[in-house]
C-alpha positions as CSV (number, residue, x, y, z in Angstrom):
1,M,91.9,-31.7,-33.9
2,K,90.0,-34.3,-35.8
3,Q,86.9,-35.6,-34.0
4,V,86.7,-39.2,-32.9
5,I,83.8,-41.3,-34.4
6,S,81.9,-43.4,-31.9
7,I,80.0,-46.2,-33.7
8,G,76.6,-47.0,-32.3
9,K,76.4,-44.3,-29.7
10,Q,72.9,-42.9,-29.8
11,D,72.8,-40.8,-26.6
12,F,72.9,-37.2,-27.6
13,A,74.3,-35.9,-24.3
14,S,77.1,-38.4,-24.3
15,L,78.1,-37.5,-27.9
16,R,78.2,-33.8,-27.1
17,D,79.9,-34.2,-23.7
18,E,82.7,-36.3,-25.2
19,N,82.9,-34.2,-28.4
20,Y,82.4,-37.2,-30.7
21,F,81.7,-36.7,-34.4
22,F,78.2,-35.3,-34.8
23,I,76.4,-33.7,-37.7
24,D,74.0,-31.0,-36.6
25,K,70.4,-32.0,-37.1
26,S,69.1,-29.6,-34.4
27,D,66.9,-27.7,-37.0
28,F,64.6,-30.8,-36.6
29,I,63.7,-29.4,-33.1
30,K,62.6,-26.1,-34.6
31,E,60.7,-27.7,-37.5
32,W,58.8,-30.1,-35.3
33,W,58.0,-27.5,-32.7
34,E,56.8,-24.9,-35.1
35,A,54.6,-27.5,-37.0
36,G,52.4,-27.5,-33.9
37,D,51.1,-31.1,-34.6
38,E,49.8,-32.8,-31.5
39,I,51.0,-36.3,-32.4
40,T,53.6,-37.0,-35.1
41,L,54.6,-40.3,-36.5
42,I,57.8,-40.3,-38.6
43,T,58.9,-43.4,-40.5
44,R,62.5,-43.9,-41.7
45,P,64.6,-46.9,-42.4
46,R,66.7,-48.5,-39.6
47,R,69.9,-46.8,-38.6
48,F,68.9,-43.4,-40.0
49,G,69.4,-41.4,-36.8
50,K,65.9,-41.8,-35.4
51,T,67.0,-42.8,-31.9
52,L,69.7,-40.1,-31.8
53,N,67.2,-37.4,-32.9
54,M,64.8,-38.6,-30.3
55,S,67.5,-38.4,-27.7
56,M,68.3,-34.9,-28.9
57,L,64.6,-33.9,-28.5
58,N,64.7,-35.3,-25.0
59,C,67.8,-33.4,-24.0
60,F,66.4,-30.2,-25.4
61,F,62.9,-30.3,-23.9
62,S,63.2,-32.4,-20.7
63,N,63.4,-30.6,-17.4
64,K,66.0,-33.3,-16.5
65,Y,68.3,-31.2,-18.6
66,T,67.3,-27.8,-17.4
67,N,70.9,-26.8,-16.7
68,R,72.4,-28.4,-19.8
69,G,72.0,-25.7,-22.4
70,E,75.7,-26.1,-23.2
71,L,74.8,-29.3,-25.1
72,F,73.4,-27.2,-27.8
73,K,75.9,-24.4,-28.0
74,G,77.3,-24.1,-31.5
75,L,74.3,-25.8,-33.0
76,S,71.8,-24.2,-35.3
77,I,68.9,-24.3,-32.8
78,W,70.9,-22.2,-30.3
79,K,71.1,-19.2,-32.6
80,E,67.6,-18.2,-31.7
81,E,67.0,-16.9,-28.2
82,K,63.4,-18.0,-28.0
83,Y,64.6,-21.6,-28.2
84,Q,67.2,-21.0,-25.6
85,R,64.4,-20.0,-23.3
86,I,62.3,-23.2,-23.7
87,Q,65.2,-25.6,-23.4
88,G,64.7,-27.9,-20.4
89,C,61.2,-26.7,-19.6
90,F,59.0,-29.7,-20.0
91,P,58.3,-33.0,-18.2
92,V,59.2,-35.6,-20.9
93,I,58.3,-39.3,-21.0
94,F,60.9,-41.0,-23.3
95,L,60.4,-44.6,-24.2
96,S,61.8,-47.1,-26.8
97,F,60.3,-50.3,-28.1
98,A,63.5,-51.2,-30.0
99,D,64.2,-54.2,-27.8
100,V,60.7,-55.6,-27.8
101,K,61.5,-58.6,-30.0
102,Q,59.9,-61.4,-28.2
103,T,58.6,-64.5,-29.9
104,N,55.3,-64.8,-28.1
105,Y,52.5,-62.5,-26.8
106,Q,53.1,-62.9,-23.0
107,D,56.8,-62.1,-23.2
108,A,56.2,-59.1,-25.5
109,V,53.6,-57.6,-23.2
110,S,55.8,-58.3,-20.2
111,K,58.7,-56.5,-21.8
112,I,56.5,-53.4,-22.5
113,K,55.4,-53.4,-18.9
114,R,59.0,-53.3,-17.8
115,I,59.7,-50.4,-20.1
116,I,56.7,-48.5,-18.6
117,S,57.7,-49.3,-15.1
118,T,61.2,-48.0,-15.8
119,A,59.7,-44.7,-17.1
120,F,57.9,-44.3,-13.7
121,Q,61.1,-44.9,-11.8
122,Q,62.7,-41.9,-13.5
123,Y,60.4,-39.6,-11.7
124,K,60.8,-40.8,-8.1
125,E,60.1,-37.3,-6.8
126,L,56.4,-38.0,-7.4
127,F,56.2,-40.9,-5.0
128,D,56.3,-38.7,-1.8
129,S,55.0,-35.5,-3.3
130,P,52.3,-33.6,-1.3
131,K,51.0,-32.3,-4.7
132,L,49.6,-35.8,-5.3
133,T,46.8,-37.4,-3.3
134,E,47.4,-40.5,-1.2
135,Q,45.4,-42.5,-3.8
136,Q,47.5,-41.2,-6.6
137,R,50.7,-42.1,-4.8
138,T,49.3,-45.6,-4.2
139,Q,48.6,-45.9,-7.9
140,L,52.2,-45.0,-8.6
141,Q,53.3,-47.9,-6.5
142,N,51.0,-50.2,-8.4
143,V,52.9,-49.7,-11.7
144,T,55.4,-52.6,-11.6
145,P,56.6,-55.1,-14.1
146,D,53.9,-57.5,-12.7
147,M,51.0,-55.2,-13.2
148,D,47.9,-56.4,-15.1
149,N,47.2,-55.4,-18.6
150,V,44.5,-52.8,-17.8
151,T,46.9,-51.0,-15.4
152,A,49.6,-51.1,-18.0
153,Q,47.4,-49.6,-20.7
154,S,46.4,-46.6,-18.6
155,A,49.8,-46.2,-16.9
156,L,51.3,-43.6,-19.2
157,Q,48.2,-41.4,-19.1
158,E,48.3,-41.5,-15.3
159,L,52.0,-40.6,-15.3
160,S,51.2,-37.7,-17.6
161,C,48.6,-36.6,-15.1
162,Y,51.0,-36.8,-12.1
163,L,53.8,-34.9,-13.9
164,H,51.3,-32.2,-15.0
165,L,50.2,-31.8,-11.4
166,Y,53.7,-31.8,-10.1
167,Y,55.4,-29.5,-12.6
168,G,52.4,-27.4,-13.7
169,K,53.1,-28.2,-17.4
170,K,51.7,-30.8,-19.8
171,V,54.0,-33.5,-20.9
172,L,55.8,-34.4,-24.1
173,I,55.9,-38.1,-24.9
174,L,58.7,-39.5,-27.1
175,L,58.2,-43.1,-28.3
176,D,61.1,-44.5,-30.4
177,E,60.8,-47.6,-32.7
178,Y,57.1,-48.0,-32.0
179,D,56.6,-50.7,-34.7
180,T,59.4,-53.1,-33.7
181,P,57.1,-55.3,-31.6
182,M,54.4,-55.1,-34.4
183,Q,56.7,-56.7,-36.9
184,E,57.7,-59.4,-34.4
185,A,54.1,-60.1,-33.5
186,Y,53.3,-60.6,-37.2
187,I,56.3,-62.8,-37.9
188,H,55.7,-65.0,-34.8
189,G,51.9,-65.3,-35.1
190,Y,50.5,-63.3,-32.2
191,W,49.4,-60.3,-34.1
192,N,45.7,-60.1,-33.2
193,E,46.0,-60.3,-29.4
194,F,49.1,-58.1,-29.3
195,T,47.6,-55.3,-31.4
196,A,44.5,-55.4,-29.1
197,F,46.8,-54.6,-26.2
198,I,48.7,-51.9,-28.1
199,R,45.5,-50.3,-29.3
200,G,44.3,-49.9,-25.7
201,L,47.7,-48.5,-24.6
202,F,47.9,-46.0,-27.5
203,N,44.3,-44.9,-27.1
204,S,44.9,-44.1,-23.4
205,T,48.3,-42.5,-24.0
206,F,47.7,-40.4,-27.1
207,K,43.9,-40.0,-27.6
208,T,42.2,-39.5,-24.3
209,N,45.3,-38.0,-22.5
210,R,44.3,-34.4,-21.7
211,H,47.7,-33.9,-19.9
212,L,49.6,-34.4,-23.2
213,E,51.2,-31.3,-24.8
214,R,52.6,-33.1,-27.8
215,A,54.0,-36.5,-28.8
216,I,56.3,-37.9,-31.4
217,M,56.8,-41.5,-32.5
218,T,59.4,-43.0,-34.8
219,G,59.5,-46.3,-36.6
220,I,60.3,-48.0,-39.9
221,T,56.8,-48.7,-41.1
222,R,53.5,-46.9,-41.1
223,V,51.3,-49.5,-39.5
224,S,47.7,-49.2,-40.6
225,K,45.4,-46.8,-38.7
226,E,42.8,-49.6,-38.3
227,S,45.4,-51.9,-36.6
228,I,46.5,-49.7,-33.7
229,F,45.6,-46.0,-34.4
230,S,41.8,-46.4,-35.0
231,D,40.8,-43.8,-32.5
232,L,43.7,-41.3,-33.2
233,N,42.2,-38.6,-35.3
234,N,45.0,-36.2,-34.2
235,L,47.9,-38.2,-35.8
236,T,50.2,-36.6,-38.4
237,V,52.0,-39.2,-40.4
238,I,55.4,-38.4,-42.1
239,T,56.6,-41.2,-44.4
240,T,59.7,-41.3,-46.7
241,T,57.7,-39.7,-49.5
242,S,56.6,-36.8,-47.4
243,E,58.2,-33.4,-47.9
244,R,58.5,-32.5,-44.2
245,Y,61.6,-33.3,-42.2
246,S,63.2,-34.6,-45.5
247,D,66.8,-33.6,-44.5
248,C,66.5,-34.3,-40.7
249,F,67.2,-38.0,-40.9
250,G,70.2,-39.3,-42.8
251,F,73.1,-37.2,-44.1
252,T,72.8,-34.9,-47.1
253,E,75.4,-35.0,-49.8
254,K,76.8,-31.7,-48.7
255,E,77.2,-33.0,-45.1
256,V,78.9,-36.2,-46.3
257,F,81.3,-34.4,-48.6
258,Q,82.2,-32.0,-45.8
259,A,82.8,-34.9,-43.5
260,L,85.1,-36.6,-46.1
261,E,87.2,-33.5,-46.3
262,M,87.3,-33.3,-42.5
263,F,88.7,-36.8,-42.3
264,E,91.0,-36.2,-45.3
265,M,89.1,-38.6,-47.6
266,G,87.9,-36.1,-50.2
267,D,89.3,-38.3,-53.0
268,Q,86.7,-41.0,-52.1
269,R,83.6,-38.9,-53.0
270,E,82.7,-40.9,-56.1
271,N,83.2,-44.3,-54.5
272,V,81.2,-43.2,-51.5
273,K,78.4,-41.9,-53.7
274,T,78.3,-45.2,-55.7
275,W,78.1,-47.3,-52.6
276,Y,76.0,-45.3,-50.1
277,D,74.0,-42.6,-52.0
278,G,70.5,-43.0,-53.4
279,F,68.0,-42.5,-50.6
280,T,65.2,-40.1,-51.3
281,F,62.9,-38.5,-48.7
282,G,60.2,-36.4,-50.2
283,K,61.8,-34.5,-53.1
284,H,65.2,-34.4,-51.3
285,K,67.5,-36.7,-53.2
286,D,71.1,-37.8,-52.4
287,I,70.5,-38.8,-48.8
288,Y,73.1,-41.1,-47.3
289,N,72.7,-43.7,-44.6
290,P,74.5,-42.3,-41.4
291,W,75.5,-45.8,-40.2
292,S,77.4,-46.6,-43.5
293,I,79.0,-43.1,-43.6
294,T,80.2,-43.1,-40.0
295,N,81.6,-46.6,-40.4
296,F,83.4,-45.7,-43.6
297,L,84.9,-42.6,-42.0
298,K,86.2,-44.7,-39.1
299,E,87.4,-47.7,-41.1
300,G,88.3,-46.1,-44.4
301,Q,87.0,-49.2,-46.3
302,L,84.1,-49.6,-48.7
303,R,81.9,-52.3,-47.1
304,P,78.2,-53.1,-46.8
305,Y,78.0,-51.7,-43.3
306,W,74.3,-51.0,-43.2
307,A,73.3,-54.1,-45.1
308,S,75.4,-56.3,-42.9
309,T,73.4,-55.3,-39.8
310,S,70.1,-55.9,-41.5
311,S,67.3,-57.7,-39.7
312,N,65.3,-58.8,-42.8
313,G,63.0,-61.4,-41.2
314,L,59.8,-59.9,-42.5
315,V,61.1,-58.9,-45.9
316,N,62.7,-62.3,-46.4
317,K,59.5,-64.1,-45.4
318,M,57.5,-62.0,-47.8
319,L,59.8,-62.3,-50.8
320,Q,60.6,-66.0,-50.6
321,S,56.9,-66.9,-50.7
322,A,55.9,-64.2,-53.1
323,S,54.1,-64.8,-56.4
324,P,56.0,-65.1,-59.7
325,E,54.9,-61.6,-60.5
326,I,56.6,-60.1,-57.4
327,K,59.8,-62.2,-58.1
328,T,59.8,-61.0,-61.7
329,G,59.7,-57.4,-60.5
330,M,62.7,-58.2,-58.3
331,E,64.5,-59.6,-61.3
332,T,63.9,-56.3,-63.2
333,L,65.2,-54.3,-60.2
334,L,68.3,-56.5,-59.8
335,D,69.0,-56.0,-63.5
336,G,69.2,-52.3,-62.9
337,G,65.7,-51.5,-64.1
338,T,62.7,-49.6,-62.7
339,I,59.3,-51.0,-61.9
340,I,56.0,-49.0,-61.7
341,V,53.6,-50.2,-59.0
342,N,50.6,-49.0,-57.1
343,F,50.4,-49.5,-53.4
344,D,49.3,-48.0,-50.1
345,E,52.2,-46.7,-48.0
346,Q,50.1,-47.7,-45.0
347,I,51.0,-51.3,-44.2
348,V,48.1,-53.5,-43.2
349,F,50.0,-56.4,-41.7
350,E,46.9,-58.6,-41.6
351,Q,46.6,-58.3,-45.4
352,L,50.3,-58.7,-46.4
353,E,49.7,-62.2,-47.8
354,K,46.4,-61.1,-49.5
355,D,47.7,-57.9,-51.1
356,E,51.1,-58.7,-52.4
357,N,51.8,-55.2,-53.6
358,A,52.3,-54.4,-49.9
359,I,55.8,-55.9,-50.2
360,W,56.8,-52.9,-52.3
361,S,55.6,-50.6,-49.5
362,L,57.6,-52.6,-47.0
363,L,60.8,-52.5,-49.2
364,L,60.4,-48.8,-49.6
365,A,59.9,-48.1,-45.9
366,S,62.9,-50.3,-45.1
367,G,65.1,-48.3,-47.4
368,Y,65.9,-51.1,-49.9
369,L,64.1,-49.4,-52.7
370,K,63.9,-45.7,-53.6
371,V,61.2,-43.7,-55.3
372,K,62.4,-42.2,-58.6
373,K,59.1,-40.6,-59.4
374,V,55.4,-40.6,-58.3
375,E,52.6,-40.1,-60.8
376,H,49.0,-39.9,-59.9
377,R,46.6,-41.7,-62.3
378,G,42.9,-41.9,-62.9
379,I,40.0,-39.9,-61.6
380,T,40.9,-40.8,-58.0
381,L,44.6,-39.8,-58.6
382,D,46.0,-43.1,-57.2
383,P,49.8,-42.9,-56.7
384,W,52.0,-45.1,-59.0
385,Y,55.5,-45.3,-57.7
386,H,58.6,-45.7,-60.0
387,L,60.9,-47.8,-57.9
388,S,64.5,-48.9,-58.2
389,I,67.1,-50.4,-55.9
390,T,68.7,-47.8,-53.7
391,N,72.4,-48.3,-54.2
392,L,75.2,-50.8,-54.4
393,E,75.1,-51.6,-50.7
394,T,71.4,-52.6,-50.9
395,I,72.2,-54.8,-54.0
396,G,74.6,-56.6,-51.7
397,M,71.8,-57.1,-49.1
398,F,69.5,-58.6,-51.7
399,S,72.3,-60.8,-53.0
400,N,72.9,-62.3,-49.5
401,M,69.2,-62.8,-49.0
402,F,68.7,-64.7,-52.3
403,K,71.8,-66.8,-51.7
404,G,70.4,-67.6,-48.3
405,W,67.3,-69.1,-49.8
406,F,69.5,-72.0,-50.9
407,S,71.6,-72.3,-47.8
408,A,70.0,-75.6,-46.8
409,S,71.4,-77.1,-50.0
410,Q,74.3,-74.7,-50.7
411,S,76.8,-77.3,-51.8
412,E,74.2,-79.0,-54.1
413,Y,73.2,-75.6,-55.5
414,N,76.8,-74.7,-56.2
415,G,77.3,-78.1,-57.7
416,F,74.3,-77.6,-60.1
417,V,75.6,-74.2,-61.2
418,K,79.1,-75.7,-62.0
419,A,77.5,-78.6,-63.8
420,L,75.3,-76.2,-65.8
421,L,78.3,-74.2,-67.0
422,Q,80.2,-77.4,-67.9
423,G,77.2,-78.9,-69.8
424,D,77.2,-82.0,-67.5
425,V,73.5,-83.0,-67.7
426,E,73.9,-86.1,-65.5
427,A,75.4,-84.0,-62.7
428,M,72.8,-81.3,-63.2
429,N,70.1,-83.8,-62.6
430,H,71.7,-85.1,-59.5
431,Y,72.2,-81.7,-57.9
432,M,68.9,-80.2,-59.0
433,N,66.9,-83.0,-57.4
434,E,68.8,-82.5,-54.2
435,V,68.1,-78.7,-54.3
436,A,64.5,-79.1,-55.2
437,L,63.9,-81.6,-52.4
438,S,65.3,-79.2,-49.9
439,T,63.8,-75.9,-51.1
440,F,60.5,-76.5,-52.9
441,S,58.2,-76.1,-49.9
442,Y,60.3,-73.1,-48.8
443,F,58.9,-71.2,-51.8
444,D,55.3,-72.3,-51.5
445,T,52.9,-69.9,-49.9
446,G,50.1,-72.3,-49.2
447,K,49.2,-73.9,-45.9
448,K,50.2,-77.2,-47.4
449,Y,52.6,-78.1,-50.1
450,S,51.3,-77.4,-53.6
451,D,52.5,-79.5,-56.5
452,E,51.2,-77.0,-59.0
453,L,52.5,-73.8,-57.4
454,A,55.8,-74.8,-55.9
455,P,57.7,-75.4,-59.2
456,E,56.8,-71.9,-60.5
457,R,57.7,-70.2,-57.3
458,F,60.9,-72.2,-57.1
459,Y,61.7,-71.3,-60.6
460,H,61.5,-67.6,-60.0
461,G,63.5,-67.9,-56.7
462,F,66.0,-69.9,-58.7
463,V,66.3,-67.1,-61.2
464,L,67.0,-64.6,-58.5
465,G,69.6,-66.9,-57.0
466,L,71.3,-67.2,-60.4
467,M,71.2,-63.5,-61.0
468,V,73.2,-62.7,-57.8
469,E,75.4,-65.8,-58.0
470,Q,76.5,-65.3,-61.7
471,R,76.3,-61.5,-61.9
472,E,79.9,-61.2,-63.0
473,N,79.7,-63.9,-65.6
474,Y,76.2,-63.6,-67.1
475,M,73.4,-61.2,-67.8
476,I,70.4,-63.2,-66.6
477,R,67.1,-62.7,-68.5
478,S,63.8,-64.2,-67.4
479,N,60.4,-64.4,-69.1
480,R,61.4,-62.2,-72.0
481,E,60.2,-62.2,-75.6
482,S,62.5,-63.8,-78.2
483,G,61.5,-65.2,-81.5
484,F,57.8,-66.2,-81.3
485,G,57.3,-66.5,-77.6
486,R,58.7,-66.0,-74.1
487,Y,61.6,-68.1,-72.9
488,D,61.9,-68.9,-69.2
489,I,65.5,-68.2,-68.5
490,M,68.4,-67.0,-70.7
491,L,72.0,-66.7,-69.6
492,I,73.9,-64.3,-71.8
493,P,77.7,-64.3,-71.2
494,R,79.0,-60.8,-70.5
495,P,81.2,-59.4,-73.3
496,Q,84.4,-60.2,-71.5
497,K,83.2,-63.9,-71.0
498,K,82.0,-64.4,-74.6
499,G,83.8,-67.4,-76.2
500,R,84.7,-68.7,-72.8
501,L,81.3,-69.5,-71.4
502,P,78.2,-71.0,-73.2
503,A,75.0,-69.0,-73.7
504,V,72.2,-71.0,-72.1
505,V,68.4,-71.2,-72.6
506,L,66.3,-72.9,-70.0
507,E,62.7,-73.9,-70.3
508,F,60.7,-75.1,-67.2
509,K,57.5,-77.2,-67.5
510,V,55.3,-79.0,-65.0
511,C,54.4,-82.5,-66.1
512,N,50.8,-82.5,-67.5
513,E,49.6,-86.0,-67.1
514,K,46.8,-85.5,-69.6
515,K,49.4,-84.8,-72.3
516,E,52.6,-86.5,-71.2
517,K,53.1,-90.0,-69.8
518,N,56.2,-89.2,-67.9
519,L,58.9,-86.6,-67.1
520,E,60.9,-87.7,-70.3
521,E,58.0,-86.6,-72.5
522,T,57.7,-83.3,-70.5
523,V,61.5,-82.6,-71.2
524,K,61.0,-83.3,-74.9
525,A,58.0,-80.9,-74.9
526,A,60.2,-78.2,-73.2
527,L,63.0,-78.6,-75.7
528,Q,60.6,-78.7,-78.6
529,Q,59.2,-75.4,-77.4
530,I,62.6,-73.8,-77.4
531,K,63.1,-74.9,-81.0
532,E,59.6,-74.0,-82.3
533,K,59.5,-70.6,-80.7
534,Q,63.0,-69.8,-81.9
535,Y,64.2,-68.7,-78.5
536,D,67.7,-68.5,-79.9
537,A,66.8,-65.5,-81.9
538,E,68.0,-62.9,-79.3
539,L,71.3,-64.7,-78.8
540,I,72.0,-65.1,-82.5
541,G,71.2,-61.4,-82.9
542,L,73.9,-60.7,-80.3
543,G,76.4,-62.6,-82.4
544,F,76.4,-66.0,-80.8
545,E,76.9,-69.1,-83.0
546,K,74.5,-72.1,-82.8
547,E,77.1,-74.3,-81.2
548,E,77.7,-71.7,-78.5
549,I,74.1,-72.0,-77.3
550,H,73.0,-74.8,-74.9
551,H,69.3,-75.8,-74.5
552,Y,68.0,-77.5,-71.4
553,G,64.4,-78.6,-70.7
554,F,63.4,-78.9,-67.0
555,A,60.4,-81.2,-66.2
556,F,58.8,-81.0,-62.7
557,K,56.4,-83.5,-61.0
558,G,56.0,-82.8,-57.4
559,K,59.5,-82.5,-56.0
560,E,61.0,-84.6,-58.8
561,V,63.0,-82.9,-61.5
562,L,64.3,-84.2,-64.8
563,I,66.7,-82.2,-67.0
564,G,67.4,-83.0,-70.7
565,E,69.2,-81.3,-73.6
């Protein structure tokens, strides 16, 4: 009988009890246990099975599941008797920060206090135990959602102590999605005070906790040690480029193809591979996103399942205000190319705006980019990452993001694109001024609007928007050599559109008041540059006639735009 797929169920016991579709990842238990690391941090993109694996660990080790060995019968871990013997033997504190998405410091801390308080309530046997002193039982009662910060920061260490006393065994601590509140704190501007609170909580829980046997944390990003882990010398970090646990999160190609056969979809292998393959962990390639695969198995339709659930707040914020160099890198990636960049996989949120290369680390950790190769250069062997877009589904995610940049002026943006393809300069001017008025400041990174920077940032954002909007009609080129210089934007009709759509060369210039009296003169200068530098050379080399090529000069002054041909 074919198994039923339950979408979104992340409780291991429930999946096994109800015999829902499940791919065996229990070797993760063995690999983690035998590694012997005191505190492990594993980063993986969202919806890659982190929560389900943590639930599986909880069911395996927690003494709340002492008599539930049947949950693991038939799984790989149950083949070894020594693991059967330790199932259900430890007190476990299992917490998740996945829902800590508050927009201010007070609410975020309050939410964490509620999570800690709930963890205490799971062990009510402690409250009246003679194994604890009267003072200790009183301290248990003091852990409530209304407790002060100092009490909250030491609460998990105290719970570890009481569980150790009661059960005679040190505790395991499982913390899922540890970095969700970090990202929210950064986005909403309460980073410094929040990380001070978390640093105290983590130090007490993981560093000075002599009642801790082992701990494991999961998240999307590797937050810098200086931010919240400054005192944790016992932390083992496993990122997407690490070799360990490389096949424990996500589905391998073998697992995916077996599942397709099970659900009588074996003929969809190539389509599934095109859409959902591409993730690489360590040297293990051909990893698939579990969310996309399970949804496809259930629905039988190729759709951007993973991308459509995306919460891209931080990524969007970073990309929209990124420098032209970063946006040019994105253009290369969207065009199917590879970029080579140097960055630290450790994300220092406080420096995201200062060190722009950190955006690549964020995109890699989030699963939107994959590592094709890592080379170590120089005497210090700094890592240089060869990055490309992960798969067709993530292209769709970027496409929606870049289209969203112009959502405030969507009708005007669409009107401009239509006018551009029709050669209607008057309409182009009308619509482009409306678009620029709505979106210029959106692309500017400064504390206040910058007349000098905004046009260039807008231009590169505009290119990305064109690339995703006109992908089927045009190959979009930006800042490429042609003739005797570098043109700004070139739209090359795809072979099937040749003869039906014009080829287009666009040149952008900011009005230089020392050289030009007005925008009209700036437009003339832009058009003259196209002619003098022979930007048509590439198009003519591709077989386009002069009359098939349209030239447009864009002149910017503040939020004013003038277009001429």
